N, C-alpha and C positions, 0 to 999 in steps of 0.2 A: 609571138604570144603577148598579148597586152598585159602589162604589169599594173596591178591595182595599187593604189596609194592608201595606206592605213591612216586612221584618224590621228591627227596631230603630227604626221610626218611631212606633209607638204610644206609646212612653214619651216621645217628643219632641213630641207633639202639643200645640199651644198651648192652654192652659186657657181655657175660656169666660169666666172671671172676670178675665182680664187687663184692666187699665184702659186705655181708649183716650184719645187726645189730645182736648182740648176743642174744637179746630178741626174742623168738619164735613168739610172737605177732607182733613185729616189722618186722620180716622176712615176715610174711603173708601180712602185710600192703604194704611192698615194692614189693613183688611178684605180687600183684593184681593191685595196684595203681601206682607203680613206673616203669611200663613197658616203659614209654616214658618220659625221664628226661628233655626234652628241653621245653623252653618257659612256665615254670610253672607260676602260678599266686600267688600273696601274698598280704596281707593287714594287717595293724596294727589293733588290736582289738579295736573297738570304745569304748569311755567312756560310751556312751549311748548304751546299748545292743540292743535297738530296731531300731537304725538307720542302714542304709546300710553301708557296709564297702567300703573303697576306694581301689579297686583292681588294681594292676599293674602287668605287665608282666616282668618277669626276663629272658631276652634273651642273657645275656652276658656269661652265663656258664650253663652247665647241673647240675641238682640236683641229686647228687649221693644218693644211697640207705640209707647209714648211716646218711647223712645230712637230707634227707627227714624224717627219723624217729625222728631225734633230733628236727627238726622244728615242727613236728606234736605235740610233747610233750610240746612245748613252748606255755604257756597259754596267752602270750602277742601278739601273731600274729596268723593270719589265713593263711593256705596254700592250694593250689589247683593244679590240674594236668590236662593234656589234653590227648586225645586219639591218638593212632597211627593207623597203617593200620589194625591191628587185636586187638580184645579185648575179655575179659572174662565176661563183664557185660555191662549193660546199665542203664541209670538213667532218671527218669521222675521228673521234678521239678514242683511242684504245689504251686504257689505263694499264700501268704496269702491274703485274700480278694477276691480271684477268685472263679469261680463257682465250682471248683473241690477240693478245700482245705477243704473238709468235709469227714466224714466217708462214707456217701452215694456216694460222688464223687469218693473216692478211690475204693469203691466196684464196681462201674461202669467201672472204668479203668481196674481193675483186671479181670472182666468178658470179656472185650474186648481183653485183652492180652491172655486169654485162647484159643482164636481162632488161635493164632500163635504157640501154644504149650508151652507158658509160664504159668505154673500152680502154681508157688510159687514165692513170692516177699518178700522183706524186706522193712518195712516202718519205717522211722525215721523222727524226727523233725530236720530241717536243722540248725536252730539258734534260738535265743531268740525271733526273730520276729514272729515265729509261722508257717513259711513255711514248706512244707513237701517234702521229697525226697523218691521216691519209687525206690528201687534197684531191678534190674533183673539180678541175677547171673547165669552163665553158667558153665558147667563142662569142656568145651573145648573152644579153641579159635575160634572165628567166624570173618568174614570179617566186618570191622567197617562200611564202607559205605553201604553195602548191608543191614546190620542190621538197620542203620539209615533210609533208604528209606522204609524198610518194616514196621517199627514202625509208620512212618509218614503216609503211605498209610492206614494202619489198623485203626489208630485213626481218621483220616479224614473221612474215609468211614463210620465210626459209629457216626459221628456228633460231635466230640470233636473239640473245638476251640484251635488250636495250635498257640499261640501268647504269647508274653511277657506279664506278669501279670496274665496269666491264666494257660497255660500248655506248658512246653518246654521239648524238647527231647534232651538228651545227650547220644550218639553223635548226632550232628546236621547234616543235609544234606548240606554239604559244596559245594561250587563251585570248579571247576577244574582250578587250576592256570596254565596259559600258560607261563607267564613271571616269576612269582614268586610262591613259594609254599604257599598254603593257609592252615592254621592250623584249626583243630577242636576247638570248644569253650571249655574253661576250666570250671571245677566245683570244689567246695570246697571238702575237704576230710571229711569223716564222723566222728562223735563223738570226735571231737578235744576238749581237755580240755579247759574250760572257754568259749566255743563258744555257749553253750546252746543246743547243739545237743544231742539227746537221742533216744533210741529205743521206738517205740509205738506199742500198740496192735491194734486190729481192731476197737476199739472204740476211738482211738487216745489218750489213756492214757499212760503216761510214764511208762516204765518197766525196766529202767536202762540205763546206758551209758558205760557198759563194752565192750571194743573192743574185748576181747576174746569171749564173748557171741555173739557178732555181727558176728564173723567169724564162730562160731559153727552153728548159724542159716543160715549163708551164704552157708556152705557146705551142709546142709540139703536141702535147696531150690535148689541149683544147681543140686543135684542128682535126683530131681524129675521133671526136665524139660524134655519135649518131644522134643528131638533134631531133630529127623527125621521130625516131623511136622514143626519145626522151619526152618530147612534147605530148605524144600520144599516151605514154605512161603517166605523165603528170595529170592529164585530164581524167584518166581512170582513177588515179589515186585520190584526187580531190572529190570526185563523185562518190567513191566508196566512203570517204571520210564524212561526207554530208549525210549519207543514207544510213550510216551505222547507228543503231539505237544505243542509248546509254545503258550500260549494264547496271541493274539495280538488284542488290541482294534481297532475298526474300526476308520478310520480317522474322519469320520463324528461325531462319539460319542466323540472323543477327542476334536474336534473343539467346539462342544456344551458345553462340560464341561469347556473349557477355557473361552468361552464367559460368561457362567453363573458365573464363579469365578470372572471375572472382574466386572460384574454388581453388584455382592454381595459386593465386596470391596468398590465400589463407588469412590468418589473423595478422594484422599489422599494428593493432593498438587495442586497448581495453574497450569494452562496450560493443563488440561486434559479433557476439555469440548468436543472438537471435537472428540477425540478418544472415549469417553464414549457414546456420542450420536450415533456415527456410530455403536458401539458395540450393543447398545440396539435396534436400528432399524434393524440391521442385524439379531439378535436373533428373533425378532418378525416376520420378513418377512420370514426367512428361516425355522425356527422350529415351529412357531405358524401359519404360512400361512396367516398373516394379510397384507392387501394391502390398498392403497388409504388413505382416511381420517382416517380410523380406525388405520392404522399404525402410522399416525402422533399423534393421541390421545394416543395410547399405549406408544409410545416413550416418549411423554411429561409426562405422568403419572408416568412411571417408573423413569424418570430422576429426577422429583421433590421429589421423595421419597427415592432416593439413599443416602447413608451416605456421609456426607461431602459436599453436594450440596450448602447449605446456607453459608458454611464457605469458600469454595475454588472456587466456580463457579463465574466468573466475567461477565457472559453473562445473568444474571437473568433478565435484562431489555428487552432483545430481544431473550429470549430463544425459544419462539414460532417460530420465523423466522428461527433460526438455526435448530430447530427440523424438520421443513418443508423441508428445503434444504437437510438435511441428509436423510430423509425418501425417497425423490424422487431419490436421488443419489443411495441409496441402491436398490430401486426397478428397476433401470435401469441396475444394475450390477449383482445382485443376483436374484435367483428365489426360490420359496418355495420347500422344500425337497419333492422329489417324483414327481415333475412336469417336463414338457419339458423346457429346457433352453430357456430363452427369448432373449439371445444374442448369437452371433457367437463365440464359444469357440476355433475355430481353430486358430492356430498361423499364422500370415501373412507369406506368402512365401518370401523367400529370393531371390531377383532378381539379386543379384551380382553373376557373373560368376567367379568361382575359377581361380586362375592364371594358374594352371596346365591344366585345361580344355581349357583355351584360347590358351596355347601353343600347345596342341594337335590339336585343330581345325585349328590353323594357319598352322601347319605342314601338315595336311591332305589337306588343300586348295592348298599349294604349290606343293604337290605331284600330285594332279589332274591337276593343271595348267601345270606342266612340262610334264606330260603324254600327255595331249592334244596338247601341242606345238610340241613335238617330233612326234606324230602321224600325225599331220597336215602337218609337213614338210617332212614326209616320212622317218624320220631318227630313228624311233623306232626299236631297235634291236629285232630280233626274239629270240635269246638265252637269258635265264633268267639272267645269270650273267652279260652279257653286258647290258641288259636292266636296271637292278638294278643300275649298275654303272652310266649309262647315266642319269637316272632319279634323282638319288641322287646328281649328280654333278649340274644338272640344278636347282633342287628344293632347293639345299643347305641344305640338311638334311643328317644325318648319315645313314649308312647301318642298324644299329640297329633300328632307328626310321622307316626307310622304310619298314623293315620286320614286323613291328607291324601292318601295314595296307596293307596286301597282297591283299585284295579285291579291292584295288584301281588301281593295276597295274599288278599283277601276273595272267597269263591266267588261271591257274588251280584253282584259287580262285575267278575269276570273273564270272564263269559260273552261280553260284547260284544267284548272284545279277542281272545279265543280264536277266536270265530267269524270275525272280520275276517281274522286271519292264516291261519286254516284254509282259508278260501276260496281262498287263493293258493298253498297248499302241497299237495304230494302225498307221502304216506308213502314211496312208492317212490323219490322223488327226493331224500330226505333222507339225507345221509351223515354219519357220525360219525368221520371221520378225525381224527387228532391235529392239534392247532392248531400251525401253523408257529411255530418259535421266532424267525423273523425279524420277526414283527409287533411293533409297539410295544405297551406295556402298555395304553394306552387302547383300541387296536384289539382286543386280546385280551379286554378287559373287555366291550366291546360285542358281540363275536362270541359270547362265553360266555353273555351274557344272551339273545341271540337263540336260541341252541341250547337253552337251558333251556326257553324258551317252546315251541320246536318239539317238544321231547320230549313235553310235555303234549298238544300238538295231535295228534301222531302216535298218542298213547295213546288219545285220545278220538275222533279223526276217523273218520267213516264217510261213506257216500253221503248226499247231501242233494238232494231234489227238490222242496223247498218245504214238505214235511211234517216237517222236522227230520231229524237224523242217525239212522242205524241203528247204535247203539253195539255194540261188540264185547265180549262177556262171557266171563270165564274159566269153564271147565267144572268148577266146584265141585259143582253139583247139576244134576240133569236137570230138564227142564220139568215132569215129573209130580211130582217131589219138591218143587219150588218151589211148585206149585199146592197140594199137600197142606199144606205148612207155612203158606202164606198163609191157607188156610181154617181151620186149627186154631190159629192164633196167638191168644193171649189179650190181648196188649197191642196198643193201637191203633197205636203207632208201628211196632212190629215187623210188624204186619199190612200197614201201608202200604208198608214197605220191601220185604217179600217180594212184594207185589202188583206194584210197578213193575219189580222184577227179573224176575218171571215174565212180565209183558207184553212186556218187551224181548226176553227169550229166545224168546218166542212169535212174534217177527217184527214187533212193533209199533215204530213210529218214536217219536222223542223227543216230538214235538208231540202225538201221539195219547196217549202215556202221561201227559204233562203235563195234557192236558184231562180224562183219566179220573180221575187221582189228585189233582189240584190242586197238585202240586209244581211249582216252577219248573224250567226247563231247567238252570239252574246247579246247583240242588240235586240234580237227577237225575244230573248228571255227577259230583258229589261222591260220591253213594251208590254209583254204578257203579265209580268209581275205588277206593273203600274195599273194595267187594265183590271186585274183581279181585285186590286185594293180600292181604286177610285172610280172605276167604271168608265163610261165614254168620255168623261171630263179629262182623263189623263191622255187621250189621244189627240193628235194634232201638234201644231207648233207651240211649244211651251216657253219659248224664249222671252215672250213678253212678261213672264213672271220673274225673270231674272232681275236682280237689283242692279240697275244701271247708275251712271253718274249723272247727278242733277245738272241741268243747264239753265243759265239765267236767260229768260226770255222777256224782252221789253215790249210792252204794248205801245201803241202810238202816243198815248198820253205821257207815259214816263219817258219815251224817247224825246218828245218835245221838251219836257222839263229838263232832261239832261242836256239837250242842245242849248237851251237858254242858260243853263249853269256854265256851260263851256265858254260862253261869250264873256263871262266875268272872271275875275281872279278867283282861285281856289280859296276856301275859308282860311287856310293857313298861309296864304300868299305864295309867291313863286309861280310855277307853271304847272299846268295839268299834265299828269302822267298816269300810268296804269294803276298805281296804288291809290291815287287820289280819286280816280273814277270808281275803283272798287269800293272805297270807303263811302262815296256818295250813294252807290247802288245798295250797299249793305244797309245804309240808314233808311232808304226809301222802300226796300223790299223786306225789311225786318228779318234778314238772314245773312250770314257771312258770305262774302263773295271774294274769291281769290284775286290777287293783283294781276295775274296773267289774264284772267277773264275780263278785267277792266281794260287792259290794253287791247284785247281782241275787239271789244265793243268800240273802243276809240278808233281802231282801224276800220271797222265795218262802217262807221259813220263818215269815213273818208277824211278824218282829221289826222293831222300830223303835227308834231311839235315844231314850233317856230321860235328859234332863239335868235335875238338880235346879234348882228355881227359885232364882236368886241372892238372898241375904239381905243386909240392911244390916249393916255391921260393928257397929253399936250396937243391933241388934235385941233385943227382950225375950226373956228365957229362957222355957222352957215353963212354969215356975212363975208367972212374972210374967204370962204370957198367960192362965193359968187364973184368976188373981185379977182380971184386967181383964174377963174374960168374965162372972165372977160379978157384978161391979159393974154391968156393962152390963145384965145380966138384971134386977137390982133396980130400975134406973132406968126400966124399961118397965112399972111398976105390976104387977109379978108376972106379966106375960105370958111364960110359959115356953115357949109354942109357937113363939115366933119364933126361928129358928135363928141361929147365929152367922154373921157375914159372912166370917169368916176361916177358911179351911181350910188345913191344912198340906199342901203338895204331896208326894205319895208316888209311888213307882213303881207302875204299874198291875199288877193281877193278870190272869191269863188262862191260856189253854192254847195251847201251840205247835202247829205243824202235825203233830207226832208224837203229840199227845194228852197229853203230860206237863204237869202244872201248873207255872206259872212261879213262881219264887221271889221274894219281895219284896226280897231283897238283890241281885237280878240287876242288872247294869249295862245290860242291853238288854231291852226289853219289846216288846210288839206294839201 
């Protein structure tokens, strides 16, 4: 079985090279009990051998094998060790005075252990006090935690009481430490000189205290263990430990226990009368089901008999009045367990509107108001981008906020809302009387919003039998004129608009027109609404009405003037760039031009910035350069075909986009 290594234990593992004692018996002691040298326990041997030793943990240094053997031989002190992640033994501690510290109790425990495959054990007296230690030796290493849970499950299942003073298991089932490593409990070493420990037979008679005989019996017992059965039992025990849910007490039982504890304690100081009377009345009403006068009598009787009443209660002269008040208060707030609550246990609703919700509602109101104002003035754009810009500007909201509420203004998202409300409204039932002045501002706002939507519904609503609405069209053109314009239209968008208006006026329903033309119902409603208001002028491609970005267009004359200007230095000196070209254009066009547009025009004219190569301040003059070139030519044995490596940078020649030759003195080239 593979042994797992606990967190923090790997670094504390005893090195294999630790020197062992020279005594063979000491070597066996260290091999079995010195497997984990950290956090050993020790105590001075008490003067009275029957008293408990004062154990302490030594955490400052590990206990090396030779030191362990030396301290075991010291009759003036007691030494103990702990388990690590794997072990060769287990230990059962049967405390003196417990139910199992007898020959019969030992026999019962041994019989229970045989179900796990543990068929041989070693029994010793732990000290002069008379307690017993039952050792379970194994011939191989086993997982410590799995062994601990298996022993615990086995003994608990067979009715043994696992608690201090009765029966304890070493190794114990420890918790898993998340923040810090948790150690197993330590136990004292066997047969230490002067400790009173000795070997016992089945009748609990001493048979010696030789450590060599202890290990001889140890080897015999270990060789007789059924390890296959034990390994199988350990697997089952670990699985059961993992699957077992944690027991949680019911809150009602915990409450009952707390009330009973407080009543049992009674008065312990002044100023506790009200609290205890309430506790007694609550217990009687909830858990005893007592009500009315019976609850008053019950509370009074219990209070008068509680400990400390006569000493600490300062309301003895009016105790009946206070008991009556608390009994009535408890009956009005609590109810007997298992019955229907006598009061409303729902929490009161919070009527405060969160700030974010207020902001959202205010933004939606301003969007609706702006939409209605633009629609009433006939200035609501048809195109989505232009419409969004106009509504956002009038409602004073951002584009991001506007697009959160598409159903308030976007035609493609208004269809569902309009259809839902239209199904519940009849145009004949809609009235447009003046809003009463007695309404609150918030009521006026909501009523105004509803009527705005209602107006649009009345405008578009028609009969619907599952094939869509039959929309009402204004009589701008006859059916024959619409058909003629549809067939003679040259533009695809215009032809589609005339087709859907012609089909609707011919008696087709919205669904049929949508299937034929491919337009959505929402867009058909928008086209019909625009046609009813503006007539044939609203049909066709309206994108040329959109406000686009102005572009700087240079005619031939201004382009020639710009070219001539580029041959000279800019007015402020330096070199031509996008900003200087934009300033020149702004001056000649009488309108502002962005610097980026100036650079684009400069590139369109196939000009590029030409900056002279920087020269060193101590560079040679042209005359000195010619002399150097002549000397270089002579050093190549008269090879005049080799060109000079140095060329002076000059501004490139070429022709502009207008066909004029570029000037070598120009500050801008192409």
